[in-house]
C-alpha positions as CSV (number, residue, x, y, z in Angstrom):
1,M,3.1,27.1,-18.0
2,D,5.2,25.7,-20.8
3,L,4.0,22.2,-21.8
4,S,5.8,22.1,-25.1
5,W,8.1,19.3,-23.9
6,M,5.1,17.0,-23.8
7,M,4.3,15.3,-27.2
8,W,0.5,15.9,-27.1
9,T,-1.3,14.3,-30.1
10,W,-4.9,13.9,-30.8
11,Q,-4.5,10.2,-29.8
12,S,-3.1,11.0,-26.4
13,G,-5.8,13.7,-25.9
14,L,-8.5,11.1,-26.8
15,F,-7.0,8.6,-24.3
16,I,-7.1,11.2,-21.5
17,L,-10.7,12.0,-22.4
18,F,-11.5,8.3,-22.3
19,I,-10.0,7.9,-18.8
20,F,-11.9,10.9,-17.5
21,G,-15.1,9.7,-19.2
22,A,-14.7,6.2,-17.7
23,I,-14.2,7.6,-14.2
24,A,-17.2,9.9,-14.6
25,F,-19.3,6.9,-15.9
26,I,-18.3,4.7,-13.0
27,T,-19.0,7.5,-10.5
28,V,-22.5,8.2,-11.9
29,M,-23.3,4.5,-12.1
30,G,-22.1,4.0,-8.5
31,V,-24.3,6.8,-7.2
32,R,-27.4,5.7,-9.2
33,R,-27.1,2.0,-8.7
34,P,-24.5,0.9,-6.1
35,A,-23.1,-2.5,-6.8
36,G,-21.3,-4.9,-4.5
37,E,-18.2,-6.8,-5.1
38,R,-18.2,-9.8,-7.4
39,K,-15.8,-12.6,-8.2
40,G,-14.6,-12.9,-11.8
41,F,-11.4,-14.4,-13.3
42,L,-9.3,-12.0,-11.3
43,P,-8.0,-13.6,-8.1
44,I,-9.8,-11.1,-5.8
45,P,-13.4,-9.9,-5.5
46,T,-13.6,-6.5,-7.3
47,T,-16.0,-3.6,-7.8
48,G,-16.4,-1.7,-11.0
49,G,-13.8,0.9,-10.0
50,D,-11.3,-1.8,-9.2
51,R,-11.8,-3.4,-12.6
52,L,-11.4,0.0,-14.3
53,F,-8.2,0.6,-12.4
54,V,-6.7,-2.9,-13.0
55,G,-7.8,-2.8,-16.7
56,L,-6.3,0.7,-17.4
57,I,-3.0,-0.1,-15.6
58,S,-2.6,-3.5,-17.3
59,A,-3.5,-2.1,-20.7
60,I,-0.8,0.6,-20.3
61,I,1.7,-2.1,-19.3
62,I,0.8,-4.1,-22.4
63,V,1.4,-1.2,-24.7
64,M,4.6,-0.3,-23.0
65,L,5.9,-3.9,-23.3
66,W,4.9,-3.9,-26.9
67,L,6.9,-0.7,-27.5
68,A,9.9,-2.0,-25.5
69,F,10.2,-5.3,-27.4
70,L,8.7,-4.5,-30.9
71,G,9.0,-0.7,-31.1
72,N,6.6,1.0,-33.5
73,T,6.2,-2.2,-35.5
74,L,2.4,-2.9,-35.8
75,L,1.6,-0.6,-32.9
76,L,-2.0,-0.7,-33.8
77,V,-2.1,-4.5,-33.1
78,G,-0.6,-3.8,-29.7
79,A,-3.2,-1.1,-29.0
80,L,-6.0,-3.4,-30.1
81,L,-4.6,-6.2,-27.9
82,A,-4.5,-3.8,-24.9
83,A,-8.1,-2.6,-25.6
84,A,-9.3,-6.2,-25.8
85,W,-7.6,-7.0,-22.5
86,F,-9.1,-3.9,-20.9
87,A,-12.6,-4.9,-22.1
88,S,-12.3,-8.4,-20.8
89,V,-11.1,-7.2,-17.4
90,A,-14.0,-4.6,-17.3
91,I,-16.6,-7.2,-18.3
92,W,-15.5,-10.5,-16.8
93,G,-12.8,-9.5,-14.3
């Protein structure tokens, strides 16, 4: 299978590993200590998996919008903004 068309970098590999690690962590924690839904600043009651999904998707959207409007200009700032948003959704969402 030829995957040379994909621009794999160590950063994209690290991101994929982070996603798989987060899913594994949520799964293990859900088995060891099941938690119910809770209400945070998101407009719906959510579980840990819900907050993980919403946080990942919205962080990806933040980075894509940053690239669409600002290009590669200060991309690290956009990535840090997305990471801060992801952390706030995961903790307080």
